[in-house]
N, CA, C, O and the ligand as a Tripos MOL2 file, in Angstrom:
@<TRIPOS>MOLECULE
protein
  257   255    65     0     0
PROTEIN
NO_CHARGES

@<TRIPOS>ATOM
      1 N           0.8520   -1.1890   -0.0120 N.3       1 MET1
      2 CA          0.0480   -0.0040   -0.0220 C.3       1 MET1
      3 C           0.8630    1.2680    0.0280 C.2       1 MET1
      4 O           1.6360    1.4860    0.9610 O.2       1 MET1
      5 N           0.6960    2.0680   -0.9330 N.am      2 ASN2
      6 CA          1.4400    3.3320   -1.0480 C.3       2 ASN2
      7 C           0.4550    4.5070   -1.1930 C.2       2 ASN2
      8 O          -0.4100    4.5290   -2.0680 O.2       2 ASN2
      9 N           0.6250    5.4190   -0.3410 N.am      3 LEU3
     10 CA         -0.3170    6.5540   -0.3630 C.3       3 LEU3
     11 C           0.2650    7.6040   -1.3290 C.2       3 LEU3
     12 O           1.4400    7.9650   -1.2600 O.2       3 LEU3
     13 N          -0.6140    8.0770   -2.2320 N.am      4 ILE4
     14 CA         -0.2440    9.0870   -3.1940 C.3       4 ILE4
     15 C          -1.2180   10.3070   -3.0470 C.2       4 ILE4
     16 O          -2.3110   10.1900   -2.4940 O.2       4 ILE4
     17 N          -0.7990   11.3750   -3.5250 N.am      5 ASN5
     18 CA         -1.6620   12.5320   -3.5810 C.3       5 ASN5
     19 C          -2.2820   12.7040   -4.9530 C.2       5 ASN5
     20 O          -1.6130   12.6170   -5.9830 O.2       5 ASN5
     21 N          -3.5720   12.9500   -4.9310 N.am      6 CYS6
     22 CA         -4.3140   13.1330   -6.2020 C.3       6 CYS6
     23 C          -3.7350   14.3180   -6.9590 C.2       6 CYS6
     24 O          -3.4970   15.3720   -6.3700 O.2       6 CYS6
     25 N          -3.5150   14.1630   -8.2050 N.am      7 ARG7
     26 CA         -2.9590   15.3180   -8.9720 C.3       7 ARG7
     27 C          -3.9670   16.4140   -9.2820 C.2       7 ARG7
     28 O          -3.6100   17.4920   -9.7580 O.2       7 ARG7
     29 N          -5.2240   16.1210   -9.0060 N.am      8 LYS8
     30 CA         -6.2480   17.1160   -9.2690 C.3       8 LYS8
     31 C          -6.7220   17.8360   -7.9670 C.2       8 LYS8
     32 O          -6.6980   19.0640   -7.8740 O.2       8 LYS8
     33 N          -7.1540   17.0190   -6.9680 N.am      9 CYS9
     34 CA         -7.6860   17.5990   -5.7970 C.3       9 CYS9
     35 C          -6.8370   17.4940   -4.5970 C.2       9 CYS9
     36 O          -7.2320   17.9540   -3.5260 O.2       9 CYS9
     37 N          -5.6140   16.8750   -4.7210 N.am     10 ASP10
     38 CA         -4.6050   16.7440   -3.6490 C.3      10 ASP10
     39 C          -5.0660   15.8790   -2.4830 C.2      10 ASP10
     40 O          -4.5160   15.9620   -1.3850 O.2      10 ASP10
     41 N          -6.0360   15.0800   -2.7150 N.am     11 HIS11
     42 CA         -6.5100   14.1480   -1.6760 C.3      11 HIS11
     43 C          -5.5520   13.0080   -1.6150 C.2      11 HIS11
     44 O          -5.1020   12.5260   -2.6550 O.2      11 HIS11
     45 N          -5.2090   12.5380   -0.3890 N.am     12 GLU12
     46 CA         -4.2610   11.4570   -0.1910 C.3      12 GLU12
     47 C          -5.0260   10.1050   -0.1370 C.2      12 GLU12
     48 O          -5.9180    9.9150    0.6900 O.2      12 GLU12
     49 N          -4.6520    9.1910   -1.0340 N.am     13 TYR13
     50 CA         -5.2910    7.8900   -1.0620 C.3      13 TYR13
     51 C          -4.3620    6.7830   -1.5220 C.2      13 TYR13
     52 O          -3.2350    7.0470   -1.9420 O.2      13 TYR13
     53 N          -4.8230    5.5550   -1.4460 N.am     14 ASP14
     54 CA         -4.0480    4.3290   -1.7970 C.3      14 ASP14
     55 C          -3.7540    4.3780   -3.2770 C.2      14 ASP14
     56 O          -4.6820    4.4710   -4.0810 O.2      14 ASP14
     57 N          -2.4550    4.3170   -3.6760 N.am     15 GLY15
     58 CA         -2.0860    4.3580   -5.0800 C.3      15 GLY15
     59 C          -2.4360    3.0960   -5.8970 C.2      15 GLY15
     60 O          -2.3370    3.0990   -7.1240 O.2      15 GLY15
     61 N          -2.8430    2.0260   -5.2030 N.am     16 ASP16
     62 CA         -3.2380    0.8170   -5.9140 C.3      16 ASP16
     63 C          -4.6590    0.9690   -6.5340 C.2      16 ASP16
     64 O          -5.0410    0.2310   -7.4430 O.2      16 ASP16
     65 N          -5.3600    1.8770   -6.0470 N.am     17 THR17
     66 CA         -6.7710    2.0540   -6.6290 C.3      17 THR17
     67 C          -6.6130    2.8140   -8.0350 C.2      17 THR17
     68 O          -5.7250    3.6270   -8.2930 O.2      17 THR17
     69 N          -7.5810    2.4230   -8.8460 N.am     18 ILE18
     70 CA         -7.5500    2.9440  -10.2590 C.3      18 ILE18
     71 C          -7.7040    4.4490  -10.2810 C.2      18 ILE18
     72 O          -7.0130    5.1060  -11.0600 O.2      18 ILE18
     73 N          -8.5910    5.0460   -9.4500 N.am     19 CYS19
     74 CA         -8.8100    6.4760   -9.4740 C.3      19 CYS19
     75 C          -9.0110    7.0190   -8.1420 C.2      19 CYS19
     76 O          -9.2240    6.2510   -7.2040 O.2      19 CYS19
     77 N          -8.9590    8.3430   -7.9690 N.am     20 CYS20
     78 CA         -9.1390    9.0340   -6.7500 C.3      20 CYS20
     79 C         -10.4870    8.8170   -6.1750 C.2      20 CYS20
     80 O         -11.4660    9.0380   -6.8890 O.2      20 CYS20
     81 N         -10.6400    8.3960   -4.9300 N.am     21 PRO21
     82 CA        -11.9840    8.2100   -4.3830 C.3      21 PRO21
     83 C         -12.7990    9.5000   -4.1470 C.2      21 PRO21
     84 O         -14.0160    9.4880   -3.9600 O.2      21 PRO21
     85 N         -12.0380   10.6130   -4.1700 N.am     22 ASN22
     86 CA        -12.6580   11.9120   -3.8810 C.3      22 ASN22
     87 C         -13.2470   12.5140   -5.2200 C.2      22 ASN22
     88 O         -14.4110   12.9120   -5.2630 O.2      22 ASN22
     89 N         -12.4240   12.5620   -6.2800 N.am     23 CYS23
     90 CA        -12.8830   13.2700   -7.4670 C.3      23 CYS23
     91 C         -12.8370   12.3310   -8.6980 C.2      23 CYS23
     92 O         -13.1730   12.7740   -9.7960 O.2      23 CYS23
     93 N         -12.4320   11.0510   -8.5520 N.am     24 GLU24
     94 CA        -12.4040   10.0480   -9.6340 C.3      24 GLU24
     95 C         -11.5000   10.3500  -10.7360 C.2      24 GLU24
     96 O         -11.7340    9.9430  -11.8740 O.2      24 GLU24
     97 N         -10.3700   11.1190  -10.4120 N.am     25 THR25
     98 CA         -9.3240   11.3160  -11.4780 C.3      25 THR25
     99 C          -8.4980   10.0820  -11.5280 C.2      25 THR25
    100 O          -8.1050    9.5850  -10.4730 O.2      25 THR25
    101 N          -8.1980    9.5370  -12.7080 N.am     26 PRO26
    102 CA         -7.4000    8.2910  -12.8460 C.3      26 PRO26
    103 C          -6.0040    8.4640  -12.2390 C.2      26 PRO26
    104 O          -5.3370    9.4810  -12.4270 O.2      26 PRO26
    105 N          -5.5920    7.4200  -11.4980 N.am     27 THR27
    106 CA         -4.2850    7.4210  -10.7840 C.3      27 THR27
    107 C          -3.1480    7.3960  -11.7850 C.2      27 THR27
    108 O          -2.1900    8.1460  -11.5960 O.2      27 THR27
    109 N          -3.1800    6.6050  -12.8180 N.am     28 ASN28
    110 CA         -2.1120    6.3570  -13.7470 C.3      28 ASN28
    111 C          -2.3790    7.1850  -15.0170 C.2      28 ASN28
    112 O          -3.4770    7.1710  -15.5730 O.2      28 ASN28
    113 N          -1.3560    7.8900  -15.4410 N.am     29 HIS29
    114 CA         -1.4450    8.6860  -16.6710 C.3      29 HIS29
    115 C          -1.6560    7.8650  -17.9020 C.2      29 HIS29
    116 O          -2.2360    8.3140  -18.8900 O.2      29 HIS29
    117 N          -1.1570    6.6100  -17.8210 N.am     30 ASN30
    118 CA         -1.2250    5.7020  -18.9680 C.3      30 ASN30
    119 C          -2.6260    5.1560  -19.1920 C.2      30 ASN30
    120 O          -2.9640    4.7300  -20.2960 O.2      30 ASN30
    121 N          -3.4390    5.1700  -18.1430 N.am     31 ILE31
    122 CA         -4.8340    4.6770  -18.3130 C.3      31 ILE31
    123 C          -5.6060    5.7730  -19.0250 C.2      31 ILE31
    124 O          -5.7540    6.8700  -18.4870 O.2      31 ILE31
    125 N          -6.0930    5.5010  -20.2070 N.am     32 PRO32
    126 CA         -6.7530    6.5300  -20.9690 C.3      32 PRO32
    127 C          -8.0550    6.9050  -20.3280 C.2      32 PRO32
    128 O          -8.7420    6.0640  -19.7480 O.2      32 PRO32
    129 N          -8.4030    8.1960  -20.4320 N.am     33 ASN33
    130 CA         -9.7220    8.6120  -20.0320 C.3      33 ASN33
    131 C         -10.7280    8.1010  -21.0330 C.2      33 ASN33
    132 O         -10.4130    8.0060  -22.2190 O.2      33 ASN33
    133 N         -11.8900    7.7790  -20.6120 N.am     34 TYR34
    134 CA        -12.8710    7.1580  -21.5420 C.3      34 TYR34
    135 C         -13.2960    8.0240  -22.6440 C.2      34 TYR34
    136 O         -13.4500    7.5100  -23.7520 O.2      34 TYR34
    137 N         -13.5140    9.3440  -22.4650 N.am     35 PRO35
    138 CA        -13.8270   10.1710  -23.6510 C.3      35 PRO35
    139 C         -12.7290   10.1930  -24.7210 C.2      35 PRO35
    140 O         -13.0090   10.1260  -25.9170 O.2      35 PRO35
    141 N         -11.4530   10.2890  -24.2560 N.am     36 ARG36
    142 CA        -10.3320   10.3070  -25.1480 C.3      36 ARG36
    143 C         -10.2310    8.9450  -25.8620 C.2      36 ARG36
    144 O          -9.9390    8.8890  -27.0560 O.2      36 ARG36
    145 N         -10.4750    7.8480  -25.1200 N.am     37 PHE37
    146 CA        -10.4150    6.4730  -25.7110 C.3      37 PHE37
    147 C         -11.5530    6.2680  -26.7650 C.2      37 PHE37
    148 O         -11.3780    5.6270  -27.8010 O.2      37 PHE37
    149 N         -12.6770    6.8360  -26.4330 N.am     38 LYS38
    150 CA        -13.8800    6.5770  -27.3080 C.3      38 LYS38
    151 C         -13.7450    7.2050  -28.6660 C.2      38 LYS38
    152 O         -14.1680    6.6140  -29.6600 O.2      38 LYS38
    153 N         -13.1640    8.3960  -28.7420 N.am     39 GLY39
    154 CA        -13.0790    9.1820  -29.9710 C.3      39 GLY39
    155 C         -12.6180    8.3960  -31.1700 C.2      39 GLY39
    156 O         -13.4020    8.1450  -32.0850 O.2      39 GLY39
    157 N         -11.3650    8.0030  -31.1850 N.am     40 PRO40
    158 CA        -10.7880    7.2510  -32.2790 C.3      40 PRO40
    159 C         -11.5060    5.9000  -32.4700 C.2      40 PRO40
    160 O         -11.6210    5.4240  -33.5990 O.2      40 PRO40
    161 N         -11.9730    5.3020  -31.4150 N.am     41 GLY41
    162 CA        -12.7340    4.0050  -31.4470 C.3      41 GLY41
    163 C         -13.9480    4.1210  -32.3070 C.2      41 GLY41
    164 O         -14.2290    3.2600  -33.1410 O.2      41 GLY41
    165 N         -14.6780    5.2040  -32.0960 N.am     42 ILE42
    166 CA        -15.9700    5.4490  -32.8620 C.3      42 ILE42
    167 C         -15.6220    5.6750  -34.3090 C.2      42 ILE42
    168 O         -16.3030    5.1250  -35.1740 O.2      42 ILE42
    169 N         -14.6210    6.4370  -34.6250 N.am     43 ILE43
    170 CA        -14.1930    6.7430  -36.0060 C.3      43 ILE43
    171 C         -13.7970    5.3810  -36.6630 C.2      43 ILE43
    172 O         -14.1580    5.1160  -37.8090 O.2      43 ILE43
    173 N         -13.0820    4.5660  -35.9450 N.am     44 MET44
    174 CA        -12.6700    3.3030  -36.4850 C.3      44 MET44
    175 C         -13.8600    2.3910  -36.7230 C.2      44 MET44
    176 O         -13.8670    1.6460  -37.7030 O.2      44 MET44
    177 N         -14.8770    2.4260  -35.8500 N.am     45 PHE45
    178 CA        -16.0620    1.6340  -35.9620 C.3      45 PHE45
    179 C         -16.8570    2.0750  -37.2080 C.2      45 PHE45
    180 O         -17.3440    1.2140  -37.9410 O.2      45 PHE45
    181 N         -17.0010    3.3620  -37.4650 N.am     46 PHE46
    182 CA        -17.6340    3.9010  -38.6310 C.3      46 PHE46
    183 C         -16.8690    3.5460  -39.9560 C.2      46 PHE46
    184 O         -17.4560    3.2640  -41.0000 O.2      46 PHE46
    185 N         -15.6080    3.5850  -39.8270 N.am     47 TRP47
    186 CA        -14.7220    3.2870  -40.9660 C.3      47 TRP47
    187 C         -14.9060    1.8350  -41.4130 C.2      47 TRP47
    188 O         -15.0630    1.5440  -42.5990 O.2      47 TRP47
    189 N         -14.8800    0.9270  -40.4150 N.am     48 ILE48
    190 CA        -15.0870   -0.5210  -40.6900 C.3      48 ILE48
    191 C         -16.4730   -0.6950  -41.2850 C.2      48 ILE48
    192 O         -16.6620   -1.4020  -42.2750 O.2      48 ILE48
    193 N         -17.4270   -0.0400  -40.6630 N.am     49 PHE49
    194 CA        -18.8890   -0.1990  -41.0910 C.3      49 PHE49
    195 C         -18.9810    0.2490  -42.5170 C.2      49 PHE49
    196 O         -19.6610   -0.4050  -43.3080 O.2      49 PHE49
    197 N         -18.3230    1.3500  -42.9020 N.am     50 PHE50
    198 CA        -18.3720    1.9180  -44.2480 C.3      50 PHE50
    199 C         -17.7450    0.9220  -45.2350 C.2      50 PHE50
    200 O         -18.3040    0.6860  -46.3060 O.2      50 PHE50
    201 N         -16.5480    0.3160  -44.8740 N.am     51 VAL51
    202 CA        -15.8550   -0.6520  -45.7230 C.3      51 VAL51
    203 C         -16.7660   -1.8620  -45.9720 C.2      51 VAL51
    204 O         -16.9100   -2.3190  -47.1060 O.2      51 VAL51
    205 N         -17.3970   -2.3880  -44.8620 N.am     52 ILE52
    206 CA        -18.3180   -3.5120  -44.9670 C.3      52 ILE52
    207 C         -19.4960   -3.1830  -45.9010 C.2      52 ILE52
    208 O         -19.9290   -4.0080  -46.7050 O.2      52 ILE52
    209 N         -19.9860   -1.9670  -45.7650 N.am     53 LEU53
    210 CA        -21.0790   -1.5310  -46.5330 C.3      53 LEU53
    211 C         -20.7370   -1.4430  -48.0000 C.2      53 LEU53
    212 O         -21.5840   -1.7640  -48.8330 O.2      53 LEU53
    213 N         -19.5640   -1.0340  -48.3510 N.am     54 MET54
    214 CA        -19.0580   -0.9780  -49.6680 C.3      54 MET54
    215 C         -18.9370   -2.3600  -50.3000 C.2      54 MET54
    216 O         -19.3020   -2.5930  -51.4520 O.2      54 MET54
    217 N         -18.4000   -3.2660  -49.4750 N.am     55 ILE55
    218 CA        -18.2400   -4.6560  -49.8950 C.3      55 ILE55
    219 C         -19.5510   -5.2950  -50.1910 C.2      55 ILE55
    220 O         -19.7070   -5.9990  -51.1880 O.2      55 ILE55
    221 N         -20.5300   -5.0430  -49.2950 N.am     56 VAL56
    222 CA        -21.8850   -5.6310  -49.4700 C.3      56 VAL56
    223 C         -22.5410   -5.0500  -50.7430 C.2      56 VAL56
    224 O         -23.2050   -5.7690  -51.4900 O.2      56 VAL56
    225 N         -22.3390   -3.7250  -50.9770 N.am     57 MET57
    226 CA        -22.9170   -3.1190  -52.2020 C.3      57 MET57
    227 C         -22.2720   -3.6830  -53.4890 C.2      57 MET57
    228 O         -22.9520   -3.9020  -54.4910 O.2      57 MET57
    229 N         -20.9730   -3.9080  -53.4360 N.am     58 MET58
    230 CA        -20.2080   -4.4370  -54.5610 C.3      58 MET58
    231 C         -20.7100   -5.8780  -54.8790 C.2      58 MET58
    232 O         -20.9720   -6.2310  -56.0290 O.2      58 MET58
    233 N         -20.8280   -6.6840  -53.7930 N.am     59 VAL59
    234 CA        -21.3250   -8.0570  -53.9780 C.3      59 VAL59
    235 C         -22.7380   -8.1070  -54.4900 C.2      59 VAL59
    236 O         -23.0570   -8.9300  -55.3480 O.2      59 VAL59
    237 N         -23.5920   -7.2430  -53.9820 N.am     60 SER60
    238 CA        -24.9940   -7.3050  -54.3940 C.3      60 SER60
    239 C         -25.1080   -6.7580  -55.8970 C.2      60 SER60
    240 O         -26.0050   -7.1510  -56.6430 O.2      60 SER60
    241 N         -24.1860   -5.8730  -56.2740 N.am     61 TYR61
    242 CA        -24.1360   -5.3420  -57.6280 C.3      61 TYR61
    243 C         -23.6940   -6.4550  -58.5990 C.2      61 TYR61
    244 O         -24.2840   -6.6300  -59.6650 O.2      61 TYR61
    245 N         -22.6750   -7.1810  -58.2190 N.am     62 LEU62
    246 CA        -22.1500   -8.2830  -59.0540 C.3      62 LEU62
    247 C         -23.1440   -9.4710  -59.1090 C.2      62 LEU62
    248 O         -23.1630  -10.2360  -60.0730 O.2      62 LEU62
    249 N         -23.9380   -9.5930  -58.0830 N.am     63 ALA63
    250 CA        -24.8930  -10.7710  -58.0590 C.3      63 ALA63
    251 C         -26.0760  -10.4890  -59.0060 C.2      63 ALA63
    252 O         -26.7750  -11.4280  -59.3860 O.2      63 ALA63
    253 N         -26.3130   -9.2720  -59.3840 N.am     64 MET64
    254 CA        -27.4500   -8.9150  -60.2370 C.3      64 MET64
    255 C         -27.2420   -9.4190  -61.6450 C.2      64 MET64
    256 O         -28.0970   -9.2130  -62.5070 O.2      64 MET64
    257 ZN         -8.8790   13.6230   -6.4330 Zn       65 ZN65
@<TRIPOS>BOND
     1     1     2 1
     2     2     3 1
     3     3     4 2
     4     3     5 am
     5     5     6 1
     6     6     7 1
     7     7     8 2
     8     7     9 am
     9     9    10 1
    10    10    11 1
    11    11    12 2
    12    11    13 am
    13    13    14 1
    14    14    15 1
    15    15    16 2
    16    15    17 am
    17    17    18 1
    18    18    19 1
    19    19    20 2
    20    19    21 am
    21    21    22 1
    22    22    23 1
    23    23    24 2
    24    23    25 am
    25    25    26 1
    26    26    27 1
    27    27    28 2
    28    27    29 am
    29    29    30 1
    30    30    31 1
    31    31    32 2
    32    31    33 am
    33    33    34 1
    34    34    35 1
    35    35    36 2
    36    35    37 am
    37    37    38 1
    38    38    39 1
    39    39    40 2
    40    39    41 am
    41    41    42 1
    42    42    43 1
    43    43    44 2
    44    43    45 am
    45    45    46 1
    46    46    47 1
    47    47    48 2
    48    47    49 am
    49    49    50 1
    50    50    51 1
    51    51    52 2
    52    51    53 am
    53    53    54 1
    54    54    55 1
    55    55    56 2
    56    55    57 am
    57    57    58 1
    58    58    59 1
    59    59    60 2
    60    59    61 am
    61    61    62 1
    62    62    63 1
    63    63    64 2
    64    63    65 am
    65    65    66 1
    66    66    67 1
    67    67    68 2
    68    67    69 am
    69    69    70 1
    70    70    71 1
    71    71    72 2
    72    71    73 am
    73    73    74 1
    74    74    75 1
    75    75    76 2
    76    75    77 am
    77    77    78 1
    78    78    79 1
    79    79    80 2
    80    79    81 am
    81    81    82 1
    82    82    83 1
    83    83    84 2
    84    83    85 am
    85    85    86 1
    86    86    87 1
    87    87    88 2
    88    87    89 am
    89    89    90 1
    90    90    91 1
    91    91    92 2
    92    91    93 am
    93    93    94 1
    94    94    95 1
    95    95    96 2
    96    95    97 am
    97    97    98 1
    98    98    99 1
    99    99   100 2
   100    99   101 am
   101   101   102 1
   102   102   103 1
   103   103   104 2
   104   103   105 am
   105   105   106 1
   106   106   107 1
   107   107   108 2
   108   107   109 am
   109   109   110 1
   110   110   111 1
   111   111   112 2
   112   111   113 am
   113   113   114 1
   114   114   115 1
   115   115   116 2
   116   115   117 am
   117   117   118 1
   118   118   119 1
   119   119   120 2
   120   119   121 am
   121   121   122 1
   122   122   123 1
   123   123   124 2
   124   123   125 am
   125   125   126 1
   126   126   127 1
   127   127   128 2
   128   127   129 am
   129   129   130 1
   130   130   131 1
   131   131   132 2
   132   131   133 am
   133   133   134 1
   134   134   135 1
   135   135   136 2
   136   135   137 am
   137   137   138 1
   138   138   139 1
   139   139   140 2
   140   139   141 am
   141   141   142 1
   142   142   143 1
   143   143   144 2
   144   143   145 am
   145   145   146 1
   146   146   147 1
   147   147   148 2
   148   147   149 am
   149   149   150 1
   150   150   151 1
   151   151   152 2
   152   151   153 am
   153   153   154 1
   154   154   155 1
   155   155   156 2
   156   155   157 am
   157   157   158 1
   158   158   159 1
   159   159   160 2
   160   159   161 am
   161   161   162 1
   162   162   163 1
   163   163   164 2
   164   163   165 am
   165   165   166 1
   166   166   167 1
   167   167   168 2
   168   167   169 am
   169   169   170 1
   170   170   171 1
   171   171   172 2
   172   171   173 am
   173   173   174 1
   174   174   175 1
   175   175   176 2
   176   175   177 am
   177   177   178 1
   178   178   179 1
   179   179   180 2
   180   179   181 am
   181   181   182 1
   182   182   183 1
   183   183   184 2
   184   183   185 am
   185   185   186 1
   186   186   187 1
   187   187   188 2
   188   187   189 am
   189   189   190 1
   190   190   191 1
   191   191   192 2
   192   191   193 am
   193   193   194 1
   194   194   195 1
   195   195   196 2
   196   195   197 am
   197   197   198 1
   198   198   199 1
   199   199   200 2
   200   199   201 am
   201   201   202 1
   202   202   203 1
   203   203   204 2
   204   203   205 am
   205   205   206 1
   206   206   207 1
   207   207   208 2
   208   207   209 am
   209   209   210 1
   210   210   211 1
   211   211   212 2
   212   211   213 am
   213   213   214 1
   214   214   215 1
   215   215   216 2
   216   215   217 am
   217   217   218 1
   218   218   219 1
   219   219   220 2
   220   219   221 am
   221   221   222 1
   222   222   223 1
   223   223   224 2
   224   223   225 am
   225   225   226 1
   226   226   227 1
   227   227   228 2
   228   227   229 am
   229   229   230 1
   230   230   231 1
   231   231   232 2
   232   231   233 am
   233   233   234 1
   234   234   235 1
   235   235   236 2
   236   235   237 am
   237   237   238 1
   238   238   239 1
   239   239   240 2
   240   239   241 am
   241   241   242 1
   242   242   243 1
   243   243   244 2
   244   243   245 am
   245   245   246 1
   246   246   247 1
   247   247   248 2
   248   247   249 am
   249   249   250 1
   250   250   251 1
   251   251   252 2
   252   251   253 am
   253   253   254 1
   254   254   255 1
   255   255   256 2
@<TRIPOS>SUBSTRUCTURE
     1 MET1         2 RESIDUE 1 A MET
     2 ASN2         6 RESIDUE 1 A ASN
     3 LEU3        10 RESIDUE 1 A LEU
     4 ILE4        14 RESIDUE 1 A ILE
     5 ASN5        18 RESIDUE 1 A ASN
     6 CYS6        22 RESIDUE 1 A CYS
     7 ARG7        26 RESIDUE 1 A ARG
     8 LYS8        30 RESIDUE 1 A LYS
     9 CYS9        34 RESIDUE 1 A CYS
    10 ASP10       38 RESIDUE 1 A ASP
    11 HIS11       42 RESIDUE 1 A HIS
    12 GLU12       46 RESIDUE 1 A GLU
    13 TYR13       50 RESIDUE 1 A TYR
    14 ASP14       54 RESIDUE 1 A ASP
    15 GLY15       58 RESIDUE 1 A GLY
    16 ASP16       62 RESIDUE 1 A ASP
    17 THR17       66 RESIDUE 1 A THR
    18 ILE18       70 RESIDUE 1 A ILE
    19 CYS19       74 RESIDUE 1 A CYS
    20 CYS20       78 RESIDUE 1 A CYS
    21 PRO21       82 RESIDUE 1 A PRO
    22 ASN22       86 RESIDUE 1 A ASN
    23 CYS23       90 RESIDUE 1 A CYS
    24 GLU24       94 RESIDUE 1 A GLU
    25 THR25       98 RESIDUE 1 A THR
    26 PRO26      102 RESIDUE 1 A PRO
    27 THR27      106 RESIDUE 1 A THR
    28 ASN28      110 RESIDUE 1 A ASN
    29 HIS29      114 RESIDUE 1 A HIS
    30 ASN30      118 RESIDUE 1 A ASN
    31 ILE31      122 RESIDUE 1 A ILE
    32 PRO32      126 RESIDUE 1 A PRO
    33 ASN33      130 RESIDUE 1 A ASN
    34 TYR34      134 RESIDUE 1 A TYR
    35 PRO35      138 RESIDUE 1 A PRO
    36 ARG36      142 RESIDUE 1 A ARG
    37 PHE37      146 RESIDUE 1 A PHE
    38 LYS38      150 RESIDUE 1 A LYS
    39 GLY39      154 RESIDUE 1 A GLY
    40 PRO40      158 RESIDUE 1 A PRO
    41 GLY41      162 RESIDUE 1 A GLY
    42 ILE42      166 RESIDUE 1 A ILE
    43 ILE43      170 RESIDUE 1 A ILE
    44 MET44      174 RESIDUE 1 A MET
    45 PHE45      178 RESIDUE 1 A PHE
    46 PHE46      182 RESIDUE 1 A PHE
    47 TRP47      186 RESIDUE 1 A TRP
    48 ILE48      190 RESIDUE 1 A ILE
    49 PHE49      194 RESIDUE 1 A PHE
    50 PHE50      198 RESIDUE 1 A PHE
    51 VAL51      202 RESIDUE 1 A VAL
    52 ILE52      206 RESIDUE 1 A ILE
    53 LEU53      210 RESIDUE 1 A LEU
    54 MET54      214 RESIDUE 1 A MET
    55 ILE55      218 RESIDUE 1 A ILE
    56 VAL56      222 RESIDUE 1 A VAL
    57 MET57      226 RESIDUE 1 A MET
    58 MET58      230 RESIDUE 1 A MET
    59 VAL59      234 RESIDUE 1 A VAL
    60 SER60      238 RESIDUE 1 A SER
    61 TYR61      242 RESIDUE 1 A TYR
    62 LEU62      246 RESIDUE 1 A LEU
    63 ALA63      250 RESIDUE 1 A ALA
    64 MET64      254 RESIDUE 1 A MET
    65 ZN65       257 GROUP 0 **** ****
């Protein structure tokens, strides 16, 4: 158990926990914040969806 100070609210808490129990700021800088992690993920999802849509359109066009 190692006590650390929160980098946002300066609350002292156990460094083994994922985030500050007071303000929920992530302990580790390497753990991505969910909004930052979601951004490129959603773009990637739409890109894959678009590629699949193009393949489906191409296949249905060739099938005619
Ligand atoms: Zn905090």
